[in-house]
C-alpha positions in Angstrom: 0.0 -0.1 0.1 1.3 3.4 -1.1 0.6 6.3 1.3 -0.4 9.9 -0.5 -0.8 12.8 1.8 -2.4 15.7 0.0 -2.8 19.5 1.4 -4.6 21.2 -1.6 -2.2 19.8 -4.3 -3.6 17.6 -7.2 -2.7 14.2 -7.7 -0.8 14.1 -10.9 -2.3 11.3 -13.3 -4.7 9.9 -10.6 -7.4 7.8 -11.9 -8.7 5.8 -8.7 -11.4 3.4 -7.7 -12.0 4.7 -3.9 -14.3 5.1 -0.9 -14.0 8.1 1.7 -14.4 7.8 5.7 -13.0 8.3 8.8 -12.5 4.6 9.4 -12.2 4.7 13.0 -11.1 1.1 13.8 -11.1 -0.6 10.4 -13.3 -2.9 11.3 -15.5 -5.8 9.6 -18.0 -3.4 7.9 -15.3 -1.2 6.9 -13.4 -4.2 5.4 -16.3 -5.5 3.7 -16.4 -2.1 1.9 -12.9 -1.8 0.9 -13.1 -5.2 -0.5 -15.9 -3.8 -2.9 -13.6 -1.1 -3.8 -10.6 -3.6 -4.5 -13.1 -5.8 -6.7 -14.2 -2.9 -8.4 -10.8 -1.7 -9.2 -9.7 -5.1 -10.8 -12.8 -5.1 -12.7 -11.7 -1.8 -14.3 -8.2 -2.3 -14.0 -7.6 0.9 -11.9 -5.9 1.2 -8.6 -8.1 1.0 -5.4 -7.9 3.8 -2.8 -9.3 4.6 0.4 -9.5 8.3 1.0 -9.3 9.1 4.8 -8.5 12.1 7.5 -6.1 12.3 9.9 -8.2 14.1 12.5 -11.8 13.5 13.2 -13.8 16.3 11.1 -15.6 17.0 13.7 -12.6 18.0 15.9 -11.7 20.4 13.3 -15.1 22.0 13.4 -15.6 21.8 17.4 -12.5 22.5 19.2 -13.5 21.1 22.2 -14.8 17.9 21.1 -13.3 15.2 22.6 -13.8 11.9 20.0 -13.7 8.3 21.3 -11.4 6.4 19.3 -10.8 2.9 18.5 -7.4 3.7 16.9 -4.8 6.6 16.7 -4.2 7.6 13.2 -0.9 5.8 12.6 -2.5 2.8 14.0 -5.7 3.4 11.3 -3.0 3.3 8.4 -1.1 0.1 9.8 -4.9 -1.5 9.7 -5.8 -0.2 6.5 -2.5 -1.7 5.3 -4.0 -5.2 6.0 -6.9 -4.9 3.8 -4.8 -5.2 0.5 -5.9 -1.6 -0.8 -3.4 0.2 -3.2 -3.2 3.5 -2.0 -4.6 5.5 1.3 -4.9 9.2 0.5 -4.8 11.3 3.4 -7.0 14.4 3.1 -6.9 17.2 5.7 -10.1 18.0 6.7 -10.6 21.7 6.8 -12.9 24.6 7.6 -12.9 25.3 3.8 -14.1 21.8 2.9 -16.8 21.7 5.7 -18.3 24.4 4.0 -18.4 22.6 0.6 -21.9 21.2 -0.7 -21.7 17.6 -1.7 -21.4 18.6 -5.3 -18.9 20.8 -4.8 -16.8 18.6 -2.8 -17.2 15.9 -5.7 -16.1 18.3 -8.4 -13.1 20.2 -6.4 -11.4 17.4 -4.3 -12.4 13.8 -5.8 -12.6 14.7 -9.4 -10.0 17.7 -9.7 -7.7 17.0 -6.8 -7.7 13.2 -6.4 -8.8 11.8 -9.7 -11.6 9.5 -8.4 -12.9 7.3 -11.5 -15.4 5.4 -9.8 -17.0 6.2 -6.2 -18.1 3.5 -3.8 -20.3 4.9 -1.0 -20.8 3.4 2.2 -24.9 2.5 2.7 -24.9 5.0 5.6 -22.7 7.5 4.7 -23.2 11.1 4.1 -20.7 13.8 3.1 -21.0 17.5 2.1 -22.1 20.9 4.1 -24.5 19.8 7.0 -24.3 16.2 5.4 -27.8 17.5 3.4 -27.2 15.0 0.4 -27.6 11.3 0.2 -27.1 8.5 -2.4 -29.4 9.8 -4.9 -28.0 13.3 -4.9 -24.3 11.9 -5.3 -25.3 9.4 -8.1 -26.9 12.6 -9.8 -23.6 14.6 -9.5 -21.3 11.7 -10.2 -23.2 11.5 -13.8 -22.6 15.2 -14.1 -18.8 14.8 -13.4 -18.0 12.2 -14.7 -17.8 9.7 -11.8 -19.3 6.6 -11.5 -21.2 6.4 -8.0 -22.2 3.0 -6.7 -23.9 2.0 -3.2 -21.8 -0.4 -1.5 -23.2 -3.7 -0.1 -24.0 -3.5 3.7 -22.6 -6.0 6.3 -24.8 -7.4 8.8 -23.5 -9.9 11.7 -26.5 -11.6 13.6 -28.9 -9.0 12.0 -27.3 -6.0 13.0 -24.7 -3.8 11.2 -21.3 -3.4 12.0 -20.2 -0.3 13.3 -17.6 1.8 15.3 -20.3 3.0 17.3 -21.3 -0.5 18.6 -17.7 -1.8 19.1 -17.0 1.4 21.6 -20.1 0.1 23.5 -18.8 -3.3 23.3 -15.6 -2.6 24.9 -17.2 0.0 27.3 -19.2 -2.8 28.5 -15.8 -5.2 28.7 -17.5 -7.7 26.1 -13.8 -8.2 24.5 -14.5 -11.1 22.5 -17.2 -9.6 20.9 -15.7 -6.5 20.1 -12.3 -8.4 18.8 -14.7 -10.5 16.3 -16.4 -7.3 14.7 -13.1 -5.3 14.4 -11.7 -8.6 12.7 -8.3 -8.3 15.2 -7.8 -8.0 19.1 -8.0 -4.3 20.4 -4.9 -2.9 21.3 -3.7 -0.1 23.8 -0.3 1.2 23.2 1.7 3.7 25.3 4.8 4.9 27.5 5.4 3.4 30.8 5.2 6.2 33.5 6.0 6.3 37.0 3.1 4.7 39.3 2.8 3.9 43.2 4.9 1.2 43.2 2.7 -1.1 45.3 2.5 -4.1 42.9 6.1 -5.0 43.7 5.4 -5.4 47.5 2.9 -8.0 47.2 4.3 -9.6 44.4 2.7 -8.5 41.2 5.0 -5.5 39.9 3.2 -3.3 37.3 3.9 -1.4 34.7 1.9 1.7 34.5 0.7 2.8 30.7 0.1 6.1 29.3 -1.8 5.9 26.2 -0.2 7.7 23.2 -3.5 8.3 21.7 -5.5 11.1 23.9 -8.7 10.1 22.7 -8.5 6.3 22.8 -11.0 4.4 24.0 -10.3 2.5 27.3 -12.4 -0.6 28.2 -14.8 -1.2 31.3 -12.9 -0.9 34.7 -11.6 -4.4 35.6 -8.9 -7.1 34.9 -7.9 -8.6 31.6 -6.1 -11.5 30.2 -3.6 -9.6 27.6 -0.5 -10.3 25.4 2.3 -7.6 25.8 4.5 -6.6 23.1 7.7 -5.4 23.9 10.5 -4.7 21.4 8.8 -7.3 18.9 8.7 -10.0 21.6 5.3 -11.1 22.9 4.4 -11.9 26.8 1.2 -13.2 28.4 0.2 -10.8 31.0 -2.7 -9.5 33.3 -4.1 -5.7 33.0 -5.9 -3.7 35.6 -8.0 -0.5 34.8 -9.6 1.1 37.8 -9.5 3.6 40.4 -7.4 1.3 42.9 -10.5 1.3 45.3 -8.5 -1.0 47.9 -5.9 1.2 48.2 -6.5 4.8 47.3 -9.5 5.1 45.2 -8.3 7.5 42.8 -10.4 9.9 41.0 -8.3 8.8 37.8 -8.2 5.7 36.1 -4.9 3.8 36.5 -4.2 1.3 33.5 -1.2 -1.3 34.7 0.0 -4.6 33.7 1.7 -7.1 35.3 4.2 -8.9 32.9 4.4 -12.7 33.2 7.8 -14.0 33.3 9.4 -10.7 32.5 11.7 -8.5 35.1 13.3 -5.6 33.2 13.1 -2.3 34.2 10.7 -0.6 31.7 10.3 3.2 32.7 9.7 5.7 30.1 9.8 2.9 27.4 6.9 1.7 25.3 4.6 -1.1 24.9 1.4 -2.5 23.3 -1.1 -4.8 25.1 -3.4 -6.5 23.0 -6.7 -7.5 24.6 -8.0 -11.2 24.7 -10.8 -11.4 27.1 -12.3 -9.7 30.3 -11.9 -11.3 33.5 -13.4 -9.5 36.4 -14.9 -5.8 37.3 -13.0 -3.4 39.2 -13.9 -4.4 43.5 -12.8 -2.7 46.8 -11.5 -5.4 49.1 -11.5 -5.0 52.8 -8.2 -5.9 53.5 -4.9 -6.4 51.4 -4.6 -10.1 51.8 -8.1 -10.3 50.2 -6.8 -8.2 47.6 -3.5 -10.3 47.3 -5.7 -13.8 47.1 -8.1 -12.3 44.6 -4.8 -11.4 42.0 -3.4 -14.7 42.5 -6.9 -16.4 41.5 -6.8 -13.7 38.7 -3.8 -14.7 37.5 -4.4 -18.4 37.0 -7.9 -17.5 35.1 -6.0 -15.4 33.0 -3.3 -18.3 32.4 -6.1 -20.6 31.7 -7.7 -18.1 29.2 -4.4 -17.4 27.5 -3.2 -21.3 27.1 -7.0 -21.3 25.1 -6.7 -18.3 23.0 
């Protein structure tokens, strides 16, 4: 896959079969759409392209908007690389673009700047100022501009459409296996290891406190998780905790910390990625430290059993 960044400049010689969207998570539904783009591109003997934005469009229009993201920008690009698409075209969303009607956007950006030959539109996707138009209008404008516009076939799982909103809800409910299935890969969280309370060391479960690289990344439900931990291209098994540490401090801020099995090196200020495999239990306050330690031992046995069957 080749990545093309455009900032108001025309792609010379461009002629693509493409689709456009934010593609947060690059989930199963997105992949179904992209597969249709690739198939039509192959039929027409043209390159396939995904046109996407580096920042959520609503964030440009509302500075205080805090999007809940399934993946950061670079993570999204990495996932798009796995779809077999020929090009990912990065289009900065601007206030000028937000003021364009769908017809103006198709003419100036899609036709003139990018060179879209065929546009495949997601079944529920809307673009243009105030998202006023829909597929019938896109098809009409396309005929006027010489762009073939095709409505994508939708994908349903268990009678429901797959969406980023649904996956966010599943993660917030701790339904990791379902969210991973709809993503078509295991949900991950990447970040830098920062200074923690170091209490885990005193009870035999040292943890690495993670500060996510992506500020708006969705943090799953508070509780304990079975995870795989990626450190310098090596994968370890681990147990992740997300919560307010109610037994110890009941912090106002949510802590994300991972106990990495069979690992002893100092990771402070280094980076790692955790891959969520399954939810083990909810966050809970214990009456004594002895009860907490007993529970952590039990958690670890459950995590090991779950990872053995992953």
